[in-house]
N, C-alpha and C positions, 0 to 999 in steps of 0.2 A: 394578282391576281394567280399566280401560280399558289402562294400559299394558303388562299381563301378555299382553293380549290383542292387542298391536300385537308383543308381542316374540318373543309364539309362530306368531304369523302369518311374522316376519321368516323364524321359525326355519324354517318349511315351505320358502318361495321360495326361498332360498341351498340348502333340500335337495334342491328340484327342480330348480333351477339346476344343482346340481352335479352333479346324476345326469346332466341331458342333456350335460353337458359330459362326464360318463364314457363316454355312449354314442357321444357325438359320437367322440369321441377312439379308439374303437375300434374303430369303421366305419372311419375314416381312415388308419389304422395297419394295417387287414387288407391285405396284395398275395394277392386268393384265386386261382385255375384259374380257368380261361376256354376254352373251348371255342368258337370262333367260323368263324361260316360265311362266306366269300367268294365273290362269281358274280363270274364274266367270259363275257363277249358270245362272244368266238370261242375257236378252238381250243387243246390245249394248246403245238402249235409256235408262235404267236400272239408276239410282243414283249410283248403285254399280259399272257399268262400268264408269261412268263418274270420281267417286273418284280413278278406278286404275287407267283410263288418266292421269287423275293429278299426281299422284304418280309415273308412269312410265315417265312423260316429267322432272317433277323435278330433278329423279334420273340423266337421260339423259345429262340434262342441268349442274346440277351441277357434271358430272365425265366428262366432256367432252365428251360425247358421247363412252366413254368405257365401262359402264354397259350398255345395253338396255333391256327394257322388253316388250315382247309382248304379249299383252292381245289374249285371247280366250273365247268369251263368249259361254252361252249357253251349258256349260259344252260340249264344244267340242273335248276334249281329251278324255273324258270319255264316250263318247257314250250318253252322256244326263241323265250319273248317277251321283248325286252328290255325293253320298255316296263311288263307285269307285274313284272318281276323289280326296276325304280326303285320299283316299288309296294313290292312286298315290304320292300326297304330301309326305306322312308319309316314302313312299319309294324312295324320291327323284328323280320320274319320271318327276314331273313337278316343279316347283322351289317357286311360289309362289300360294296364290289363296285368296281369299273373300267367305269364308264357313260361313254358319251359324254353332252356337256350337247345333243344332235339329241332324245335320249330324254327325258334329263330337262325340254325345253321343252314336253312334253305336258303336264307337270304344274304347270310355272312357267314361263309363258313369256317371262320376263325374262333365265332363259339361253339363250333363242336369240339373244342380241343378237350372241353369240362367234363362230356359223358365218353371220353374215350377208353376204353377196354381195359378193365382193371387197375386205374388211376389211381384210386386208394384202397386202401385194403380196409379203413373202417372210418366211420362220423368221426371220430378225433381229426385224421388226416384230414379230412373234406373241409372240417372247421377250420383248419389250423390255415388253411391256403385259402379260402373262402374269406377269411376274415381280414387275410395281409394280402400278401403281393400281387396272388394269383387273383384276387377277386377286384382289387384297384385295374390290373390289367383288363379285364373282362369289363368293366365302368369306362375305361375309356373306348374300347371298342365301341359300346353304345353309343356314345355320346358324338364318336365320330358319325354313327347311322341316326343320327336325328332322334334320337333314344337319350332322354332325361332318366339315369337310374338312380331307383331308389331303394336299394339295395335286393337281396337276396332271399328267399325262404327256400321252402324244402319238400319237393315231391318223393325224395328218398332213393334207396339203392335198388336196382332194378333186378328182381330175384327170375328165375325161372319153372315152370310147373309142363308136368307131362305127364302123360297115361302111358306110358312103354316099359320105364326100369329108373331107378334112382340114376341121378349123376352125379358123379364124383373127379371124373376125370375126361379129355375132349374124346376117348371112344366110347363112352356112353353117351354122346352125341349127335354120331355118325347115322345119316341117314331120316333125324328127324324132320318132321314136318312140323316147324315152328313158325308161328307167324310173331310175327317183328314187325316195329314202326319201320314205314316208310323212307327210310334215311339211306344214302348208299352205302354208308359207313358199318350201318347193323349188316345188311346186306352181304357187304363185302367180309365181316366178321366172320357171321354165322358161315359161309360159303369157306371159309378158312379152314373150320371147327370141321370142314364137310356134313354139315346138315344139308336139311334140304327148306329154306327160310322162306316165306310169302309174307309178302304187305298185303294185310286184310284188314278192309276197316274193320275197328274195332265192335262197332254193334254186331258184327258179325261173328264176333270171336264164340261165341258160349256156343252158338250154332254148332259152330264149325267142329268146334270140341266134342259136343255132343253126339254129332254121326259120326264122327273120325275122320273127316276132310284135313282136321290137321292135328297133329297128336300133342302139341303145348303150344306155349306161350309164355313173355318173358314180360314183368310188370312189376313196378312196386307193388308191397304188401295190401298198401289202402287200396289200391285196383283192382287185384285180386279177390279182396275178401267183400268190398262194396258190391262188386261185379256177381259175388256169391260161385267161382271159378271153383271152390271145392265140392261143389256139384256134381261137377264134371271132370274133376284132375286130381289123380289120385299121390302123386309124389311132387315136392317143391323143394328145390335145392339152395340153400341163402351160402350164395357165391359173392354178391357185393360185384359182380361186375359187370358194370355202369352206374356212376352218381347221377342223379337228375334234380340239381335244385330249381328253382322259380325265379324269374326274372320279375321282381316289380318294377314297370318301367310307366315313364309318362312320353306321351309326344313331345317335344325340347320345344319344339316351337309358342304348343300349349304354356308350357311352363315357364319358361322363358318371357311370356308377357304378364305373368300376374307379379306380384305385390312380392319386395323381396320378406317382408316381415312374414306372407302368406307363403311364400314358399320356403321360407326354417318350417313354418308349422308343417308344412304337407311332408318333409324332409324328417321332423323328428317324429311324426304318425309314421310315416312308413318304415322308420326302424323300428318303434315299439309291435308295429303288427306283424311284420317278420320275426322278429325274436317269440312274438306268442301264436303264429302260426307254427316255428319249428318247434317250440315246445308240447304244444299239443298234438301235433302231427309223431311226434316220436313216441309220448303216451299213447297213442291211440291206437300205433303199429303194434307196440306191446304188447295190448289187449288182443288187437285182431289177431296174432300169432297164435294166440292161449285158446283162441276161438275155431283157427283154422286145426290147429291141432285135436280139439276137441269133437269136433266134427269127420274126423276118420286122415287127415291128410298123414301123408308120413314124410315127415320133415328130414332132410339130409345137409350134414354139415360138413365139405371138404376141409379136409385139415388144411396148414398153411402150405404143406408141400404139392397137395394137392391142387392146389391154388394157382402154384409158383407153374406149375405146369400146364395151366392155362394158359399163365401170364407171357410165357415164352412161347407158347403157339400161337400168342394175339400180336406178337411183335411188329409181325410184316403191315399189320397196319398202321402200326407209327411208322415205319418207312415208307408208306405209300401219300400217310397223310400228313408228315410232316411239314411237307411243301403249302399244302392247304393250309393248315393250321397258323404256322410259322415255329420255327427254330427255337427262338428266344420267348417266346410264349408257353411251346411244349415245357420247355428246358425248366421256367418258370415254375410250373407245378407238378414235375418232375423230380427236379433236384434236393 
């Protein structure tokens, strides 16, 4: 009787295991249809949107139309709020997005490290870190937060414009009313430089500059030109004070639900799209700078020695935020 019972239990267990294996095989072999939503913070004319279009087109082509990605510009899905846009991605209300780490840092403080002041001198330094150990570290953090990292695009270095004087050293910033992103690190930095920073909605910036409510603002060249700020700003300093990449992220739960072959297609398409977006972004920036000069804006190029003064004046930010960013992560980008 004991032997018969043992055989009976064994048969049941084998049956269960075979059944589970069969179900798993069916699930893993299904290449289903997916209609995905992707949010982009800026307009259809931006390189962000063009990069997203490149991505969506390749995914559709390589999956024979089984996976379609619908693009939503200007944070349509989040009522114009980028922070809400990231939150929706984290929760799975949207599937994909191009967002700045500035916005991600609202939810995950460590991601703010990449926008630290004067972290990189130029694009070559930024590329080296983003394509190496630094970029991999950021991807790990994204994964920990429920985001499948599909690589990085680029918004560019943030430059400063104003109507009062050329900016070459910290003394030139003193008491300037400057609009900045509503992020604590930026507020602390500009106060450390003795400016008078304000976190104003960007939709109000043009009027604020026009009416003199604020003296200046800071943004990548593409934002400055596409917003026509040359009409209300006289000086622009090219000082590369904060690097702003783009995160092409996908809700990890959604990504994990897709067939492995389709996951590979999405990853390859994302890599191609990011390369394309960065390429056209840099080409566009050169053209936009020529147009801004032609419009009459006075370009100021601080020397390496002058930039070093700014860098030293910003060291307190590193001291204050090292615990938030993590010393190992910070060292990865600074070494």
